[in-house]
C-alpha positions as a LaTeX table, in Angstrom:
\begin{tabular}{lrrr}
\hline
Residue & $x$ (\AA) & $y$ (\AA) & $z$ (\AA) \\
\hline
Gln1 & 78.01 & 94.92 & 91.69 \\
Thr2 & 75.83 & 93.07 & 93.75 \\
Ala3 & 76.35 & 92.57 & 97.80 \\
Trp4 & 75.81 & 89.10 & 98.98 \\
Pro5 & 73.33 & 88.33 & 101.77 \\
Tyr6 & 76.33 & 85.53 & 103.60 \\
Ser7 & 79.80 & 86.46 & 104.68 \\
Lys8 & 82.81 & 85.51 & 101.56 \\
Ala9 & 83.90 & 83.16 & 104.56 \\
Gln10 & 80.62 & 81.01 & 104.21 \\
Cys11 & 81.33 & 80.91 & 100.42 \\
Thr12 & 82.68 & 77.80 & 100.35 \\
Pro13 & 81.49 & 76.65 & 96.82 \\
Asp14 & 82.84 & 79.82 & 94.70 \\
Thr15 & 86.11 & 79.46 & 97.53 \\
Glu16 & 86.87 & 75.94 & 96.30 \\
Asn17 & 86.28 & 77.28 & 92.33 \\
Met18 & 88.18 & 80.11 & 92.24 \\
Leu19 & 91.31 & 78.32 & 94.01 \\
Ser20 & 91.33 & 75.49 & 90.98 \\
Leu21 & 91.10 & 78.28 & 88.21 \\
Leu22 & 93.17 & 79.98 & 89.53 \\
Ala23 & 95.85 & 77.07 & 89.90 \\
Leu24 & 94.51 & 76.00 & 86.44 \\
Thr25 & 95.29 & 79.54 & 84.98 \\
Ala26 & 98.29 & 79.59 & 86.43 \\
Ala27 & 99.12 & 76.56 & 85.29 \\
Leu28 & 98.25 & 77.20 & 82.15 \\
Ala29 & 100.40 & 80.07 & 80.98 \\
Ser30 & 103.39 & 78.87 & 82.51 \\
Arg31 & 105.75 & 77.14 & 80.88 \\
Ser32 & 105.89 & 73.72 & 81.09 \\
Ala33 & 108.70 & 73.17 & 83.29 \\
Val34 & 107.48 & 75.49 & 85.86 \\
Thr35 & 104.27 & 73.55 & 85.85 \\
Pro36 & 103.20 & 71.29 & 88.71 \\
Ser37 & 103.68 & 68.07 & 88.53 \\
Tyr38 & 100.35 & 66.68 & 88.76 \\
Leu39 & 99.19 & 69.49 & 85.94 \\
Arg40 & 101.27 & 67.24 & 84.38 \\
Leu41 & 99.20 & 64.49 & 82.59 \\
Arg42 & 98.98 & 62.18 & 79.90 \\
Gly43 & 97.93 & 64.64 & 77.19 \\
Gly44 & 100.03 & 67.60 & 77.92 \\
Asp45 & 99.40 & 70.74 & 79.45 \\
Val46 & 95.76 & 72.08 & 77.32 \\
Asp47 & 94.56 & 68.95 & 77.43 \\
Thr48 & 94.97 & 68.78 & 81.14 \\
Val49 & 93.63 & 72.57 & 82.25 \\
Thr50 & 91.41 & 72.50 & 79.28 \\
Asn51 & 89.72 & 68.61 & 80.92 \\
Gly52 & 89.99 & 69.78 & 84.06 \\
Met53 & 87.94 & 72.58 & 83.62 \\
Ala54 & 85.44 & 71.18 & 82.07 \\
Leu55 & 85.44 & 68.32 & 84.22 \\
Leu56 & 84.99 & 71.07 & 86.86 \\
Gln57 & 82.54 & 73.18 & 85.20 \\
Val58 & 79.81 & 70.11 & 84.10 \\
Ala59 & 79.92 & 68.23 & 87.28 \\
Ser60 & 79.22 & 71.79 & 89.41 \\
Gly61 & 76.51 & 72.63 & 86.19 \\
Thr62 & 74.97 & 69.51 & 87.22 \\
Phe63 & 74.69 & 68.80 & 91.30 \\
Ala64 & 74.14 & 72.39 & 91.48 \\
Phe65 & 70.84 & 72.19 & 88.72 \\
Met66 & 69.59 & 68.65 & 90.02 \\
Ala67 & 70.18 & 69.62 & 93.50 \\
Pro68 & 69.88 & 73.22 & 93.18 \\
Glu69 & 68.18 & 73.87 & 97.28 \\
Arg70 & 71.16 & 71.64 & 98.47 \\
Asn71 & 73.99 & 74.08 & 96.42 \\
Ile72 & 72.84 & 77.26 & 98.08 \\
Glu73 & 72.53 & 75.50 & 100.98 \\
Met74 & 76.10 & 74.79 & 100.19 \\
Tyr75 & 77.10 & 79.08 & 100.31 \\
Gly76 & 76.07 & 79.29 & 104.12 \\
Tyr77 & 72.30 & 80.61 & 102.56 \\
Asp78 & 70.17 & 79.37 & 105.82 \\
Lys79 & 66.75 & 80.56 & 104.63 \\
Glu80 & 64.56 & 78.81 & 102.93 \\
Pro81 & 65.15 & 79.09 & 99.07 \\
Thr82 & 62.87 & 80.92 & 96.95 \\
Lys83 & 61.22 & 79.78 & 93.91 \\
Val84 & 63.17 & 82.65 & 91.50 \\
Glu85 & 66.54 & 81.88 & 93.72 \\
Val86 & 65.71 & 77.87 & 92.70 \\
Ala87 & 65.54 & 78.94 & 89.09 \\
Met88 & 68.83 & 81.20 & 88.83 \\
Met89 & 70.64 & 78.49 & 90.53 \\
Arg90 & 69.03 & 76.15 & 87.81 \\
Tyr91 & 70.36 & 79.57 & 85.42 \\
Leu92 & 73.81 & 79.68 & 86.56 \\
Ala93 & 74.09 & 75.14 & 86.20 \\
Val94 & 73.09 & 75.25 & 82.45 \\
Gly95 & 75.52 & 77.74 & 82.32 \\
Gln96 & 78.83 & 75.75 & 83.53 \\
Val97 & 77.64 & 73.58 & 81.59 \\
Val98 & 77.60 & 75.00 & 78.44 \\
Leu99 & 81.22 & 76.00 & 79.21 \\
Gly100 & 82.54 & 73.02 & 80.23 \\
Ala101 & 81.21 & 71.78 & 76.51 \\
Thr102 & 82.73 & 74.70 & 75.10 \\
Ser103 & 86.16 & 74.81 & 76.03 \\
Val104 & 85.83 & 70.65 & 74.67 \\
Ala105 & 84.31 & 71.42 & 71.90 \\
Gly106 & 87.53 & 74.59 & 71.06 \\
Leu107 & 90.06 & 71.68 & 72.52 \\
Glu108 & 88.97 & 68.90 & 69.74 \\
Gly109 & 87.23 & 71.18 & 67.14 \\
Gly110 & 88.46 & 74.79 & 67.34 \\
Ser111 & 86.90 & 77.98 & 67.72 \\
Lys112 & 83.81 & 77.48 & 64.83 \\
Ala113 & 83.10 & 73.98 & 67.11 \\
Ala114 & 83.37 & 75.95 & 70.26 \\
Gln115 & 81.09 & 79.10 & 69.33 \\
Ala116 & 78.64 & 76.68 & 67.24 \\
Met117 & 78.93 & 74.85 & 70.86 \\
Ser118 & 78.46 & 77.74 & 73.02 \\
Leu119 & 75.38 & 78.33 & 70.79 \\
Ser120 & 73.53 & 75.18 & 70.70 \\
Gly121 & 74.04 & 74.49 & 74.15 \\
Gly122 & 72.77 & 78.02 & 75.43 \\
Ala123 & 70.01 & 77.84 & 73.18 \\
Ala124 & 69.27 & 74.17 & 75.15 \\
Ser125 & 69.99 & 75.39 & 78.26 \\
Leu126 & 67.53 & 77.61 & 78.37 \\
Leu127 & 64.60 & 75.37 & 76.99 \\
Ala128 & 65.84 & 73.30 & 79.58 \\
Cys129 & 65.69 & 75.93 & 82.59 \\
Ala130 & 62.05 & 76.82 & 80.84 \\
Pro131 & 59.98 & 74.94 & 83.08 \\
Val132 & 61.92 & 76.67 & 86.09 \\
Phe133 & 61.33 & 80.20 & 84.24 \\
Glu134 & 57.91 & 79.82 & 83.48 \\
Ala135 & 57.05 & 79.05 & 87.40 \\
Leu136 & 58.38 & 83.20 & 87.71 \\
Gly137 & 55.25 & 84.13 & 85.95 \\
Gly138 & 56.90 & 86.11 & 82.95 \\
Pro139 & 56.13 & 86.30 & 79.60 \\
Lys140 & 57.07 & 83.23 & 77.68 \\
Glu141 & 58.21 & 85.28 & 74.20 \\
Pro142 & 61.52 & 86.99 & 75.21 \\
Leu143 & 63.09 & 83.14 & 76.59 \\
Ala144 & 61.29 & 81.32 & 72.78 \\
Ala145 & 63.33 & 84.39 & 70.98 \\
Trp146 & 66.51 & 83.87 & 72.56 \\
Ile147 & 66.23 & 79.80 & 72.37 \\
Ala148 & 65.08 & 80.46 & 68.45 \\
Ala149 & 68.13 & 82.61 & 68.05 \\
Leu150 & 70.63 & 80.48 & 69.87 \\
Ala151 & 69.50 & 77.49 & 67.80 \\
Val152 & 69.38 & 78.66 & 64.24 \\
Leu153 & 72.84 & 80.91 & 64.75 \\
Gly154 & 74.68 & 77.53 & 66.63 \\
Lys155 & 73.33 & 75.58 & 63.68 \\
Ala156 & 74.09 & 77.69 & 60.88 \\
Thr157 & 77.82 & 77.91 & 62.33 \\
Arg158 & 78.04 & 74.57 & 62.37 \\
Ala159 & 77.14 & 74.25 & 58.67 \\
Gly160 & 79.49 & 76.47 & 58.62 \\
Lys161 & 77.14 & 79.15 & 56.37 \\
Val162 & 78.43 & 81.27 & 59.08 \\
Lys163 & 81.86 & 81.45 & 59.17 \\
Ser164 & 82.58 & 84.40 & 62.10 \\
Val165 & 82.34 & 84.61 & 65.92 \\
Val166 & 80.92 & 87.89 & 65.90 \\
Pro167 & 77.27 & 87.19 & 66.19 \\
Gly168 & 78.00 & 85.47 & 69.04 \\
Thr169 & 80.26 & 87.58 & 70.75 \\
Val170 & 77.73 & 89.61 & 70.73 \\
Leu171 & 74.60 & 88.09 & 71.13 \\
Gly172 & 76.94 & 86.73 & 74.02 \\
Gly173 & 78.24 & 89.99 & 75.32 \\
Ile174 & 74.32 & 91.26 & 75.27 \\
Ala175 & 73.44 & 88.41 & 77.67 \\
Ala176 & 76.34 & 88.06 & 79.88 \\
Ala177 & 75.94 & 92.59 & 80.63 \\
Gln178 & 72.34 & 92.58 & 80.96 \\
Ala179 & 72.49 & 90.26 & 84.24 \\
Leu180 & 76.54 & 91.90 & 85.45 \\
Val181 & 75.58 & 95.61 & 84.92 \\
Ala182 & 72.18 & 95.76 & 85.87 \\
Pro183 & 70.55 & 92.26 & 87.20 \\
Asp184 & 67.60 & 94.34 & 89.09 \\
Lys185 & 66.60 & 96.44 & 86.05 \\
Thr186 & 66.87 & 93.05 & 83.99 \\
Trp187 & 65.02 & 91.06 & 85.98 \\
Glu188 & 62.09 & 94.22 & 86.26 \\
Ala189 & 63.00 & 93.90 & 82.31 \\
Tyr190 & 61.83 & 90.46 & 81.76 \\
Lys191 & 58.65 & 91.74 & 83.52 \\
Asn192 & 58.34 & 88.06 & 85.80 \\
Lys193 & 56.04 & 88.31 & 88.63 \\
Leu194 & 57.15 & 87.05 & 91.96 \\
Pro195 & 60.46 & 89.69 & 92.93 \\
Ala196 & 64.05 & 89.51 & 92.57 \\
Thr197 & 66.28 & 88.73 & 96.63 \\
Glu198 & 69.17 & 89.99 & 96.54 \\
Met199 & 70.03 & 86.17 & 96.98 \\
Ala200 & 68.74 & 85.58 & 93.33 \\
Leu201 & 69.97 & 88.54 & 91.52 \\
Ala202 & 73.32 & 86.95 & 93.04 \\
Leu203 & 73.19 & 84.15 & 91.42 \\
Phe204 & 72.20 & 86.28 & 88.04 \\
Ser205 & 74.70 & 87.78 & 88.13 \\
Leu206 & 76.67 & 85.18 & 88.45 \\
Ala207 & 75.56 & 83.29 & 85.41 \\
Gly208 & 76.23 & 86.76 & 83.14 \\
Gly209 & 80.50 & 86.46 & 84.67 \\
Asn210 & 80.56 & 82.90 & 82.90 \\
Leu211 & 78.82 & 84.02 & 80.21 \\
Leu212 & 81.49 & 86.16 & 79.35 \\
Ala213 & 83.82 & 84.38 & 80.20 \\
Asn214 & 82.38 & 81.47 & 77.95 \\
Thr215 & 82.67 & 84.55 & 75.30 \\
Ala216 & 85.64 & 86.07 & 75.89 \\
Tyr217 & 87.38 & 82.34 & 75.46 \\
Val218 & 85.28 & 81.97 & 72.23 \\
Ala219 & 86.48 & 85.36 & 71.25 \\
Val220 & 90.24 & 85.41 & 71.91 \\
Ala221 & 90.23 & 81.39 & 70.73 \\
Asp222 & 89.37 & 82.08 & 67.18 \\
Lys223 & 92.05 & 84.99 & 66.80 \\
Gln224 & 94.69 & 83.88 & 68.73 \\
Gly225 & 94.75 & 80.33 & 69.68 \\
His226 & 92.17 & 77.57 & 72.08 \\
Lys227 & 95.72 & 77.94 & 75.01 \\
Lys228 & 95.32 & 81.98 & 75.16 \\
Gly229 & 91.27 & 81.92 & 74.68 \\
Leu230 & 91.35 & 79.46 & 77.44 \\
Cys231 & 93.60 & 81.43 & 80.05 \\
Ala232 & 90.95 & 84.44 & 79.31 \\
Gly233 & 87.92 & 82.73 & 79.97 \\
Leu234 & 89.69 & 81.39 & 83.77 \\
Ala235 & 90.83 & 84.16 & 84.58 \\
Leu236 & 87.08 & 85.36 & 83.93 \\
Leu237 & 86.35 & 82.66 & 85.93 \\
Ala238 & 88.23 & 83.26 & 88.73 \\
Ala239 & 87.52 & 87.05 & 88.81 \\
Asn240 & 83.14 & 86.05 & 88.76 \\
Cys241 & 83.99 & 83.94 & 92.21 \\
Val242 & 84.81 & 86.80 & 93.89 \\
Lys243 & 84.18 & 89.96 & 92.44 \\
\hline
\end{tabular}
């Protein structure tokens, strides 16, 4: 695990997200009879938790992408954010938006719709981050390859040509593992010219954890349904906040 360059007591955004996610996970896993009344809203528990989680992720991700420096400050980081830290914050942010969109797609259209959204959304999010990644000085070919692979597979999934979630699960698993297990080695492997700070690697690792949660949601939902998939995803998101 990557050590944070500030105390856990200062991690305001992650602490709030963790508590929210734990509450949503508990509510979803419980029977409706013991679900808190504020979570028993129109649309039913699963709909409410899904939409609540999606709103939390999309809102948080949108703010972080639009104002990465301000979002980094909210973590209690008192240094001037570097280009690398801003880039990693935006990478983390777009992943949050994709995660929210994927869960809603799964609720409304099933696991195949969720997989298509995850893949196409992943391609779009990387494309959105291309300008900030370019400033890091690394080669463009790896990024282009990821965008192309995700876009093609997403389109094929939407068209029904790819019926299994396995290819997307494998791609998501690889990308998540890179960031989670060895963020520093992955950074070096992509040959970025600017060095990654401890904060940047921590944000990169967080992005990997979110991607793992998204991948797990789709994989579990495909076999056991949206509710269990969402429980798995929410549990991993909460764990990612406290790791």
